[in-house]
C-alpha angles and dihedrals in degrees: 000000000000091000092051089054089051089053090054089049090051092047092049086082084070094052093131087071091054094061098069090038091054091047093052092044091055092048092048092048091052094045091050087070092060098083096052091050093045090051090049093055092042091054093044089048092052091047089051091051091049087051091058101263122134115237116183119237090237088067092064093037090056092050091050090048091050091050092047093047091049090051092050091047092049090052092050096043093045091055093044090050089047090052092054089043090054090050090050090049096052092043090050090048090054092044094052093042092052092044092051094045092046090051092048090052090052093054118098124252089255091071092057091047087070099035133088114223094221091052092050092052092043091055090047095050096042095044095049095041095051093044095048091044089054094048091046092051091045095052096039100040120357098057091050090049093052096045092046089051092050093051090044091054091050091053093046089049089057090059102028119009094183090059092047092047091050091050091046089057093041095056100062091034092056093045090049091051090047091051093049093049092049099052092097088053091061092046090054091045090058089055091047090052091052092054090044091054092048092050093046091046093052091043091055092046093049092050092048091047096042093132090059092044092053097039090055091041091235098142091114092048093051092045090049093050092049092044093051091054091050091047090053090051091050092051094049091045091052094055090041092052095045092053094045096049093043090055089045091054091052092047095048095045090050090049092050090053091050092051091047086060091049091052090048091051092051092049091047090051088051092053087050088059096248094120136031118233088257092052090047089053090048093051094046090050092047091049089050089048089053090050094064096064089049091054088044091052088079088060091043092053089046090055092047091050091049091048092048094047093042096046096045095085090038092058092039087065092046089051092059109106112217107253090215117050136159111262117241108278094016111175132222114264112247114199114195103154106005102235112164122195131183111201118196092319119184127176142177132176119240112297089349138117120274110278097186128026126192096332115183129169141128131229106203119219113285095005133118124236122188125203118214124186143131118279107289091017096128104265095126091041090059090054092045090053090056089054090046092237082138134015122237118247088227139350128044143251120226131199111194087340094308117123105232090218088065096054131070116272091229095056091045094054093042087064095050126074116199132200106191126210085244109045093232097213127174130231096256129091129301089255093052092050094051091043089057085083094064128024112231095012115170123233089250091056092047092050092046091052090049091051091050089052092049088243103112095081096057092038091057089055094055116105094256099018112220090357093061113124109234100198129236110331088356095289092157091065128072120249093259092047091051091052093049091051088051090049091049088053090054091046090053091051088058094196120172093231125057133193113195120190102185117226115250094198115111116251130188113261095257094049091047092052091050092048093047091050090051092049092050090055092045093051095048111120092352128117099244133194110195128196093205126216099160129065090215090060093049092052092055100052129095097232135021123201116192120197130203123184091344095307131101111261100178140359124189150091115308091246092053095046091048088068094055129077093240132117094283093052090048091053092050090050090058089079088073094048129092114278097248094051091044093054092049093053094043091052089054088060097040090252124147096193 
């Protein structure tokens, strides 16, 4: 129930939509009482006529007109209330979607390392759909039911307080019994949701990795996995549904017996002379009117259970506190020279072994520093720490003497351009992907960045030039083209600091030359941290840092380290070794050549 309360708190921002809904609900609840009263006076009028009294025709005509007018008004007000309820629903949908997405964007990279994209979107869609469906049903139906029942009980109490008291006790008792008997439904729904998330997660992965699925001829395997999850969901849903509807049959039959007793009591009281025939008709109709919300309470509880089960994972994500947050009073990072310094930095992943231990080095302004280590040796972690994707266990990182933990994350990352090992392109056009580096970039700026990155020539040859869609993750471009678009994006950003994670994918010689030329221009006069994968790159930097078992092994200029017997000298010596041995050693250090 706590999550439902949170939904109401969220939706309170939309309180201006509640005012017309509440007004129409009150009017509908009052107008719903018209028919029972009209029937009362019709019956009493007929009894009077049978008793010899003269009742003018206009008396009955007026009653019919009142009943008709009430019906027309209820129809109009119900639809007007429904309109405002629909507006509230779509506004709430947008509010929750934006809140969820904003929170996801605030979470650190570490959260997404352990998450499956399909499961994240499944939780988002299910949580928001069930919550908005509940709020829509509540505003359009439930609130009217409850208010109508309340007014009905007040009227019944005027004529027969024992009947009203009995109904007042019956309402919460029936809802309580319904809630108790439906607990197992919610438990099963949680399990269903888990299997749904798994199936959606795998479905999304398979679609995004369709080349791998087809190249390994695993279509049948993927279909079987997805089918097994859906079969499990069907089996659980079947037992869930059987139990729910069996309980509902028992509840409804019991309720029918109870109301049969209420009708009998009202008729008995009429024979005792307590009520006229018209009043008896009124009370029976009012009691019947009160019965509908009770029957509907099964549906209401069902909606609440769905909303609770569906929103649980949604709010679990919202409850996650970002592990990396700006400190109170965090300042904007001001980069004047671009000096980067790691001071005694150590790091380990959660419940893992230490990846980095006491790392210290300096990248002087405008120089290039290359990191060399075995696969899994901490190169990428060092770069991620500079971006504050993770926080060091101890030590600190300074940019122009400013501790990056004391500045805003936004200002830090605005001053760092990144070229990832994988280009990380989006499914839009070439122009949109390059423009991602600078908000509001003009076409002239985009084209200039592309020319600097040696990308303009191939872009002009594309079917629609810069407006050519490149497909998800840029699949319509070659590897070299993808990398040059990513470099153009970094050029356009024009940040003073650069992180370059060299691509390990093999390119043809021409593409590689074009990419290398683009990178040389990009690195010019920028403080650059390179995760090196090519010996040629290492030999052209100002400083090389080699890592071994998470510790610094060597630091120095390439020429100085070449004369030692360390890791760098060993890698240079590989050029004299047989090809097979050379490839094996290069692979150990994430090198392609």
